[in-house]
N, C-alpha and C positions, 0 to 999 in steps of 0.2 A: 629677404623681404620681397613680397610680390607687389608690384606697383599697378594700381588701377588706372583706368583711363579718365582720370580727373586731375585737375590742377592741384587740388588738396593733397592727393597722393603723390603725384609726380614731383611736387616741390619738396617732398621729404627726402628725396634722394640726395645724398651729399655729393659735392663736387669731388672727384677723385683727387687724392692728396698730391699726386705727381704734378698736377696742373698748378696748384698753389705753390709748389716748390720751384717750378720752372721759371717763372717771372718774365722771361723774355722770349718772344716768338717772332716769326717773320711771316707776313702776309704776302701773297704773290698774285697780282692781277696780270694775267697774260692770256691773250686770245685774239680773235679777229680784229678787235678794236686796236690792237697793237700795231696793225699795219698803217692806218692813217695816223694814229698816235696824236690826235689833234682834239683840242677843245679850247674855247675861250678861257683865258686865265681865271683861276678860282672856280673852275668847273671840272667835273670828273670826265676824263677822256674815255673811260670805259662805257660811258653812256652815248658814245658817238652814234651808234645805230638808232638811238631814240631821237637825239637832237636833230639829225639830218631830216627827220620827218616833221619837224616843227617849222612851219612856214615863217620865213624871215629871220631865222636864227643865224648867228655867225657860222655855225657848223654847216647848216644847209648851204649857205653862200659859198663857203670854202669847198664843200663837196662838189657843187655844180661847176665851180671854176676849175677844180683840179681833175675831177673824174668824169664829169658830164652827167646829164640827166638820165641816161640809160644805164648808168653804172649803179647797181644796187648794193646794199650792204653785204648781201650774201656773196657777191662777186669777189670779196676780199679773200675768200677761201683759197683761190688760186695763188695769191701772193703771200699767204701765211705758210712759209716753208720751213722755218726753224732750222735753217742750215747749220747754224753753229751751236745749237743746243747740246749741252753735255751734262747729263744729270749728275755725274760724279763730281764735275767741277762746281756745280751749284751746291751740292751737298758739302763739299770741302769748304766753300765760302761760308755757308751757314754755320758750320761747326766752328770755323775761325772767328765768326762774329759772336760766338758765345750763346747763340740761340739754342733753346732746348726743344722747340717744336716749330712747325710751319703750318699755315693754312693756305693750301693751294686752291685757287679758283677752278673747281672742276666744271662749273657751268655758271656763267653770268646771266643777266636778264635777257640776253639775245638768244638763249637756249642752246648755243653751240657748246657741245661737251668736249672737254680736253682728255677724253678717254673713250674707250670702246663701250658703247651702250646699246642694248637691244631696244631702248626706248627713245633713241635719237638716231635711228638708222639714217645713214647718209648725211647726218648733220653733227658729225663728231670728227675729231682729229685722226682717228684710226681709219675711217672710211673715206675721208676726203683730205685735201690739202697735204700736210706733211706725211700722212698715213703712219702716225705714231701714237702710241698710248702713253701720254705724258704722266698720268697718275701712276701707271705701272713702273715706268722708268724712274720716276722720282722716289717712289716708295722703296724700290729695290736698292737705289743708291743710298737713301737715308738709313735703311736698315743696317748698313755697314758702319754707321756712326751712332752717337748718342742723341741725335736730333730726331724727334718723333714726327711721323708723317700725319698730317691732318688735312681736312678739306673744307672749303667754302662751297655752298650750293644754293643757288637762287631758287626760291620756291615758285616764283612766277616767271612767265616768259612773255615778253612784250607782244609778240605776234603769233603765238601759238593759237590756231583756230579753236581748239578745244577749250583753252582758257578764256578766249574772248567770248565764246558762246555760253559757257557754264563753268565758272571757276571751281565749284565743288566737284562737279563731274570730272574736271581736269585733275583735281587733287587725288581723287579715288583711282582713276584709271591710268594716270600718267605720273604724277609727282611721287606718290607714296611707293608704287612699285619701283620707280627709278631710284629713290633714296635707298630702299632695301637692297637693290642690286649694287649700288655704289658701296654701301656699308659692307656687305658680305664679300664683295670682290676685292676690296682694297684694305679693309679693316683699319680705318683711320682712328687716330687717338682723339681728334677733335671733329666736330661737325658745326660749322659756322653757317647757319641759315640766314637768309636775307630776302628782301622783296616781299615781305609778309604784310606790309602796312595798309593795304587796301581792304582787307577782310579780317573778320574775327577768326580766332584760332579754330573755332568749330567748323568753318568752311574748309580750312586746310586739313582737318582731321588730325590736328597736331598731337593731342593727348593720346589718341589711339596709336599713332606712330611711336611716340616716346615710350609708351608702356611696352610696345614690342621691343624697342631699342634696349630698355632697361631689364626686361625679363627674358627675352628669347635670343637676341642677336649674339653673334660671336664676340662682340666687343662690349658686352653689357657691364663688365667689371671695370673698364678703364676709359670708356669714351666720355668726352666732355662736350655736350651740346651747349648752345647759348640760349638767349632769351628772345629770339626773333621768330615767334611762332604764330603771331596774329597781331592785329593792330592794337590790341589791349595788353600785350604781354611784356614789352620791353621794360626792364627794371622791376618786373613784378613776378614773372613766372619763367620756368625753364631751368637751364643749368646756370652757367656763370652769366652775370649781367654784363652788358656791353655799352661802352660809350664810344662815340665816333667823333674825332676832332674835338673832344672834350664834352660833348653833349649828346643826349639821346632824347629827341622829341620833347625837350623841356622838362621831362619827368625827374631827371637828376643828372648831375655832372660829376666829374671826378673831383671838383672843388668841394663837394660836400659828402663824399663817400665815406668819411670817417663814421658816419651814422648808418651805413648800409650793412646789414648782417649777412653779406654774401660776397663770395669771391667775384671780382669784376675784372674786366679787361678793356683797356683803351686801345682803339685802333686808329691809325692815321698814316698818311704817306709822309715821306721825307719832305715833299713839296705839298702842293694843295690838291693833287690828284692821286688816285690809286693807280690807274693805268698810266703808262708812260705818256707824257704830254710834251711834245716837242716845242710848245709855246713857252714852257717854263725855262727860266734862266737860273744861273747859280744863285742869284739873289732870292729866288723863290724856295730854295732848299734850306732846311734847318742845318745849323752848324753841328759839329760833333759835340761841342759843349752843350748846346741847347737840348740835343737828344739825350745825352747822359743825365742832365739835370731832370728832364722829364721822366726818364726811367727811374731814377732815385726817388723822385716825388711820388710817382705812382706806387712803387713798391712799399714806400713808407706808409701809404694809405691802405695797404692790403691788396693792391691790384697787380695785374700783369700789364706788360707793354707789348702790343702786337704791332710791329713797325712794318709798313708796306713798302715793297719795291715793285716797279713796273718794268719788266724786261722788254727789249725791243722784239719786233716780229721775228728777227733772225735767231732769237734764243740767247742773245748776249744781254748781260745785265749792265746798264750804263755805268761807266767808270765812277762817276760821282757817287752813285748808290753803293757800289762796291767799297769805295773809300770810307763812306760813313759806317758801313757795317764793320769793316775791319778796325776802325777807330773805336767803336763801341766794344769790339772783341778784345782789343788791347787793354782797355780800361777794366773790363770784367776779369781779365786774367789776373790783374792785381787786386781788385776790390770785390770779386765775386763772392767771397765768403760772407760778406754782409748783405748780399742780394739773394743768391740761391738758397732755397730752403728756409729763408727767414720769414718772420711774421711781423705784423704791425705791433709796434711797441707802445704807442700812445695815441690818443685821439686828437692831438694837436701838434703843432710844429713851431719851433723858433723861426725867426725871420729868415735866417740863412743856414739853418741846420735841419736835417731830417734824421729820423731814427728808425732802426729795425732791431729785432731781437732774434737770436738763434742760439740754441743749446745753452741758455742762461747767460749768454754774452750780449751786451748792448753794443750796437754799432751806430756811431754818430757820423753823419756825412756833412762835411763843411763845404759850403758852396763858394768858398774863396780860399786863396792861398793861406796856409797856417802861419800867421805872423802875430807875435805878441801873445795874446791870450783870448780865450773864449769861455764863457760860462754856459754849461749845458743845463738849461732851466728845467728840463724834463728828467734829469738824472740826479737822484739823491746821492749826496756824498757819504762814503763810508771809509773808515780807516783802512789803509792798506790797498785802496783802489789803484789799479794799474791801467795805463792807456798805451796803446800801440798804434802808430800811424802805419797803415798797410803800405808796403812798397818803400819803406824807409827804415834806417837804423837809428834815426834821431831819438834821443831820450825825451819823452814827453812827461812833463810834471803834472800832477793832479793835486789840487788844493781845495780846501773847504771855502766856499763862497756863500755864507749864510745858509748852509745846509745843502747847497747844490754843488755839483762837481765843476771845478774850473780847470780847464786844460791850459797849461803854460808851455809855450813853444820856445825852443832854442832858435838861434838863427839857422835857417835851413837853406842850403844851396839847392835851387830848383833842379840843377843838373844831376843831383844825387837821388832824386825821386824817380821811382818807376811809374808813378801815376801822374795824372794831370786833370784839370778841369774841376773835378769834385774829389775831395780828400776824405778818406774813410778812416775812422778811429775805432779800434776794438777796445771796449771798456770792460774790464773784469774786476769783480769785487773780491 
């Protein structure tokens, strides 16, 4: 099918099935902002370069006290060295976490590219600072695994003179050529655009770019773009729909996505920032249980979970972030068959149970330890129905409770279970 440069045509393109199968991805915010790694709590540290130019802001005060008035945001380039960055170690961690794709921030709103670009000469990581092409290193490392390489790319740049003078001219002469360069050079599986909110998609020439992406690019058969293509497009146009910390512009949230006929993806940090924020403490980070519950809830609603990490400027991933990823990975190793390649089973959920379906099998996720019995109000009982608790040899009984399946648990020793936090039951008729 040939896609025209209209939303009516662009929106007909289905989201490639690999994305709906993947369920869990990792977002990576890493750049010059990782050097100061500072923002007031509950704010995004990757916006440091913007905040320090806001008179009277806590970030401006911090910057003046620590670095001085003559130290500009651009001066962080000399301190962004990535001494300990090892792409193979990152790739191994992501694989152990059970992630199936990543979105690496190739360029945030500061315009600094984490790869070699003809459109950001001397304002990228290959020409300056660490003198390394991080997109290339990460892609090459991930190609050795089953984790797909994808990118985030900001459509606007805070202080680009061309953008400040004429946004549409900027889009035509800078943004679109840069995006095409990025796509053809690294052939990513995802394209997470952002920073679109000030102008309509016509200013960004979004449909023209997407028609090229779907018709002519080397990734046309498998790339998954998102819905951030203009101030009118989130939750309405583009590829997969995105929520961020649960909400997008008030148009919809993952609390009501049972009624959205599109694959969606929730993104958030483990804490309250995407970039690493040294002001956050352990109390600001979600627990492994909270993250696993969120993953299950999102998948049961037909969505993906894109969980963000913010590496330090030296290229190391904070240990608490590594720990959370590995905890999720251990849980997925036991319960992944009910997550990966699954689909939404129903349009509602019991109070402490979520459901998916895969290959004709129903998966019920119990948010508490299996003790006593539980009725699956969304599963009709049939004679001969069987239930299996993943990660356990316990014999699970299935009874008829007014036409619904009721699971009856024996006494289970927690030490004999491979899983924890959320317990997955495979139901076969």
